[in-house]
C-alpha positions in Angstrom: -32.0 -83.2 1.9 -31.6 -83.5 -2.1 -30.0 -87.0 -3.2 -27.8 -86.9 -5.8 -29.6 -87.5 -9.0 -28.7 -86.2 -12.9 -31.7 -83.5 -12.7 -30.1 -82.1 -9.6 -26.7 -82.1 -10.9 -27.8 -80.6 -14.1 -29.5 -77.9 -12.6 -26.6 -77.0 -10.0 -24.3 -77.0 -12.8 -26.4 -74.5 -15.0 -26.7 -72.3 -11.6 -22.6 -72.3 -11.8 -22.5 -71.1 -15.4 -25.1 -68.7 -15.0 -23.4 -67.6 -11.5 -20.0 -67.1 -13.0 -21.7 -65.0 -16.0 -23.5 -62.7 -13.8 -20.5 -61.9 -11.6 -18.6 -61.1 -14.7 -21.2 -59.0 -16.5 -22.2 -57.3 -13.1 -18.7 -56.6 -12.6 -17.7 -55.3 -15.9 -19.0 -51.9 -15.3 -16.8 -51.3 -12.5 -13.7 -52.8 -13.4 -10.7 -51.0 -12.6 -12.5 -48.6 -10.2 -12.3 -48.3 -6.4 -14.9 -49.0 -3.8 -15.6 -45.4 -2.7 -15.8 -44.2 -6.3 -18.3 -47.0 -7.3 -20.3 -46.6 -4.3 -20.4 -42.8 -4.9 -21.4 -43.1 -8.6 -23.8 -45.8 -8.2 -25.5 -44.6 -4.9 -24.5 -47.6 -3.3 -22.9 -51.1 -3.6 -24.1 -51.6 -7.4 -26.4 -54.7 -7.4 -27.7 -54.8 -10.9 -26.6 -55.5 -14.5 -25.9 -52.3 -16.3 -24.2 -51.4 -19.8 -20.1 -51.3 -18.9 -19.2 -47.5 -19.2 -17.0 -46.1 -21.4 -14.0 -45.9 -18.9 -14.0 -49.9 -18.5 -12.0 -52.6 -20.7 -15.7 -54.0 -21.7 -17.3 -50.9 -22.7 -20.7 -51.9 -24.2 -24.3 -50.8 -24.9 -25.4 -54.1 -23.6 -26.3 -55.1 -19.9 -25.4 -58.6 -19.2 -22.7 -59.4 -21.8 -20.0 -61.5 -20.5 -16.5 -60.6 -20.7 -13.5 -62.5 -21.5 -13.8 -64.6 -18.1 -16.8 -66.3 -19.2 -15.9 -66.2 -22.8 -12.9 -68.5 -22.3 -15.3 -70.6 -19.7 -17.7 -71.3 -22.4 -14.5 -72.2 -24.8 -13.3 -74.3 -22.4 -16.7 -76.0 -22.3 -16.9 -76.2 -26.0 -13.6 -78.7 -25.9 -14.6 -80.8 -22.8 -17.7 -81.5 -24.7 -15.8 -82.6 -27.4 -13.2 -84.8 -25.7 -16.1 -86.4 -23.6 -14.2 -84.6 -20.4 -10.9 -85.9 -21.1 -9.2 -82.7 -21.8 -6.6 -82.7 -24.3 -3.9 -79.9 -24.3 -3.6 -79.4 -27.9 -7.2 -79.7 -28.3 -7.3 -77.0 -26.1 -4.7 -74.9 -27.2 -6.1 -74.9 -30.8 -9.2 -73.9 -29.3 -7.3 -71.0 -27.3 -5.8 -70.0 -30.4 -9.1 -69.5 -32.3 -10.6 -67.7 -29.3 -7.7 -65.1 -29.8 -8.3 -64.1 -33.1 -11.9 -64.7 -33.5 -13.6 -63.7 -30.6 -15.3 -60.7 -30.0 -14.1 -60.8 -26.3 -10.3 -61.0 -27.4 -9.5 -57.7 -27.0 -9.7 -58.2 -23.6 -6.9 -60.9 -23.1 -5.1 -60.4 -20.2 -1.3 -59.8 -19.8 -0.1 -63.4 -19.5 -2.8 -65.0 -21.9 -2.2 -62.4 -25.0 1.4 -62.8 -26.0 1.4 -66.6 -25.4 -1.3 -67.1 -27.6 -0.1 -65.0 -30.2 3.4 -66.8 -29.9 1.4 -70.2 -30.2 -0.9 -69.0 -33.4 2.3 -68.0 -35.0 4.1 -71.3 -34.5 6.8 -70.0 -32.1 8.4 -71.1 -29.1 6.9 -69.5 -26.2 10.4 -69.9 -24.1 11.0 -66.1 -25.0 7.8 -64.8 -23.5 8.2 -62.6 -20.4 12.3 -63.6 -20.3 14.3 -61.2 -18.3 17.4 -59.8 -20.6 19.8 -62.3 -22.0 18.6 -64.9 -19.2 16.3 -67.8 -19.2 14.6 -66.4 -16.1 10.8 -65.2 -16.3 9.1 -62.0 -15.0 7.6 -62.9 -11.8 4.1 -62.0 -13.4 4.5 -64.3 -15.9 1.8 -67.4 -15.4 0.7 -65.8 -12.2 -2.0 -63.7 -13.3 -5.4 -64.8 -12.8 -6.4 -66.3 -16.3 -6.2 -69.9 -15.2 -8.7 -69.6 -12.3 -11.5 -67.2 -14.2 -12.4 -69.7 -16.9 -11.8 -72.8 -14.7 -14.8 -73.7 -13.5 -15.8 -76.5 -15.8 -13.0 -78.6 -14.7 -14.8 -78.5 -11.3 -17.9 -79.2 -13.1 -17.2 -82.4 -14.6 -16.1 -83.8 -11.3 -18.7 -83.5 -9.0 -17.3 -84.0 -5.1 -13.9 -85.2 -6.8 -11.0 -82.8 -5.9 -8.3 -84.5 -7.1 -9.8 -85.3 -11.0 -10.9 -81.6 -10.8 -7.3 -80.1 -9.8 -6.0 -82.3 -12.5 -8.3 -81.0 -15.2 -8.0 -77.7 -14.1 -4.2 -78.0 -14.3 -4.3 -78.8 -18.2 -6.2 -76.0 -18.7 -4.3 -73.8 -17.1 -0.5 -75.1 -18.5 -1.0 -73.5 -21.9 -0.7 -70.2 -20.8 -0.2 -70.4 -16.9 2.3 -73.1 -16.2 3.4 -71.9 -12.4 2.4 -73.5 -9.1 0.7 -69.9 -8.1 -1.6 -70.2 -11.3 -2.3 -74.1 -10.5 -2.9 -73.6 -7.0 -5.7 -70.8 -7.6 -7.2 -72.6 -10.5 -7.3 -75.8 -8.1 -8.8 -74.2 -5.7 -11.9 -72.7 -8.1 -11.9 -76.0 -9.6 -12.2 -77.8 -6.5 -14.7 -75.5 -5.0 -16.9 -75.5 -7.5 -16.8 -79.5 -7.8 -17.7 -79.6 -4.0 -20.5 -77.3 -4.2 -22.4 -79.4 -6.6 -22.7 -82.4 -3.9 -26.4 -81.9 -2.3 -24.4 -82.1 1.1 -22.3 -79.2 0.4 -22.3 -75.8 2.4 -20.2 -72.9 2.6 -17.9 -74.3 5.0 -17.3 -77.4 3.2 -17.0 -75.7 0.0 -14.3 -73.7 1.3 -12.4 -76.8 3.1 -12.6 -78.0 -0.7 -10.8 -74.7 -2.3 -8.3 -75.1 0.1 -7.5 -78.5 -0.5 -7.8 -77.7 -4.1 -5.1 -74.8 -3.8 -2.8 -77.1 -1.8 -2.9 -79.9 -4.4 -2.8 -77.6 -7.4 0.3 -76.2 -6.0 2.2 -79.4 -5.4 1.0 -80.3 -8.9 2.7 -77.1 -10.6 5.4 -77.2 -8.5 6.3 -81.0 -9.9 5.1 -80.2 -13.3 5.6 -76.3 -14.3 7.7 -73.4 -13.0 8.3 -72.4 -10.0 7.8 -68.6 -9.8 8.3 -66.0 -6.6 5.2 -64.9 -4.9 2.8 -65.3 -1.8 0.9 -68.7 -1.1 -2.4 -68.8 -2.6 -3.7 -70.9 0.6 -2.6 -68.5 3.1 -4.2 -65.7 1.2 -7.5 -67.6 0.9 -7.3 -68.2 4.7 -6.7 -64.6 5.4 -9.5 -63.5 3.4 -11.8 -66.2 4.8 -10.9 -65.0 8.1 -11.8 -61.3 6.9 -15.2 -62.2 5.8 -15.8 -63.8 9.3 -15.2 -61.2 11.2 -16.6 -58.4 9.3 -19.7 -56.2 11.2 -21.3 -56.0 7.5 -20.9 -57.1 4.1 -19.5 -53.9 3.1 -16.9 -54.2 5.9 -16.2 -57.4 4.5 -15.2 -56.1 1.3 -13.1 -53.4 2.5 -11.1 -55.8 4.9 -10.8 -58.8 2.2 -9.2 -55.8 -0.4 -7.0 -54.3 2.5 -6.0 -57.9 3.6 -5.0 -59.9 0.0 -6.0 -57.2 -2.8 -8.1 -57.2 -5.9 -5.7 -57.1 -8.8 -5.1 -59.4 -11.7 -2.5 -61.3 -9.8 -3.7 -65.0 -8.9 -2.5 -64.4 -5.3 -5.0 -61.4 -4.8 -8.1 -62.2 -6.8 -8.8 -65.9 -6.2 -8.5 -65.3 -2.4 -10.7 -62.4 -2.5 -13.1 -64.2 -4.9 -13.2 -66.8 -1.8 -13.7 -64.5 1.0 -16.5 -62.7 -0.9 -18.2 -66.4 -1.3 -18.1 -66.6 2.4 -19.4 -63.2 3.2 -22.0 -63.7 0.9 -23.0 -66.8 2.6 -22.9 -68.6 -0.7 -25.6 -66.4 -2.6 -25.1 -66.1 -6.1 -26.2 -62.3 -6.2 -24.7 -61.6 -3.5 -20.8 -62.7 -4.8 -21.7 -60.9 -7.8 -22.5 -57.9 -5.9 -19.4 -58.6 -3.7 -17.2 -58.7 -6.3 -18.7 -56.1 -8.3 -18.0 -53.7 -5.9 -14.8 -54.7 -4.2 -13.1 -53.0 -7.1 -10.1 -53.4 -9.6 -10.2 -56.9 -11.4 -14.2 -56.8 -10.4 -15.5 -59.0 -13.2 -13.2 -61.9 -12.7 -13.5 -61.7 -8.9 -17.2 -61.7 -8.8 -17.1 -64.7 -11.7 -15.1 -66.7 -9.7 -17.2 -66.5 -6.6 -20.6 -66.6 -8.8 -19.6 -69.8 -10.2 -19.0 -71.6 -6.7 -22.1 -70.1 -5.1 -24.4 -71.0 -8.4 -23.4 -74.2 -8.1 -23.9 -74.2 -4.7 -27.4 -73.2 -4.4 -28.7 -73.9 -8.1 -30.2 -71.0 -10.5 -33.1 -70.3 -8.7 -31.1 -68.5 -6.4 -30.8 -66.2 -9.3 -33.8 -63.5 -10.2 -35.6 -64.6 -13.2 -35.0 -61.6 -14.8 -31.5 -61.4 -14.3 -31.4 -65.1 -15.9 -33.3 -63.4 -18.8 -30.8 -60.7 -19.4 -27.9 -62.9 -19.5 -29.6 -65.4 -21.7 -30.2 -62.3 -24.1 -27.1 -60.9 -24.1 -24.7 -63.6 -25.0 -25.1 -65.6 -27.9 -23.7 -68.8 -26.0 -26.5 -71.3 -25.2 -25.6 -71.7 -21.6 -28.4 -74.2 -21.0 -27.0 -76.4 -23.8 -23.6 -76.3 -22.6 -25.0 -77.1 -19.2 -26.5 -79.9 -20.4 -23.3 -81.2 -22.2 -21.6 -80.8 -19.1 -24.0 -82.7 -17.5 -24.0 -85.8 -19.3 -19.8 -86.2 -18.6 -20.6 -85.1 -14.6 -23.5 -87.6 -14.5 -21.0 -90.5 -16.1 -18.2 -89.6 -13.6 -20.2 -89.5 -10.5 -21.9 -92.9 -11.4 -18.5 -94.5 -12.3 -17.4 -93.8 -8.3 -20.5 -95.1 -6.7 
């Protein structure tokens, strides 16, 4: 068993970023498709990086290019490094606005993020975004999509083993665009799962336990500090997804059953539980998580990125074949290793302060 040290931590932080990027880039090729359609098109489960075709949101000629999911994750990392791990909401809003105006991935913004960032960029109040009629009630979908969880892994990466700190950082990162208890619960689940996965003692079971604890704490924080929106429990949906993963006789059956039980859409209560279920079905392996998310259909890139972030943190970069790592590093302009190194400095300092 490895002991925690800065080198181990840095390696597994890099693994998480690469795992998220692998899932995001692989899943970009099948987004909005259905599992039978994917299998028919690719002669089985798609398990490699290919350029996303024209009938996807992320159409490109480049294999391995990430979407808005990891692009926003990289932006969050930049702010975390600049603030030395003490995430400042205004600094984060400023960086999100810059991303929405200048990032090549800005055209892929989700249904919650896009109108809110447009209003913030114009210096307008966001109170009117998603309001029903002349009331003050927001649409049920506002702030309950998965944008807060797709980018949240760094909130866990800077707090190894510290679920509470990870979930609070996740809430700060979610609040500008996803200020509901549902979003806080989903973001808390992924952040906490990633934080636990960094520990040398972690395994698939402990990561799932942490994700459930993070979802519970996130929901509590969101209820107390944000807007309470109607919708199912992320916690219960994670439990259902994990149950389906454990009872399935094959990986493909697990994907089909997870989709049937919790869904695979852009809604937080579907995609985040699906990601945790796939993490279990793939036994915490990053490539398996990427393949699972890619083939479950619908919001494939986001589901695969979330599952991959936890798996990469657990298994490290060596669990991803070198050719896939090379493709990811070549396709994307961000220096993933440098971003991981910046997070590692913060994470190691936080770890030592707990000792």
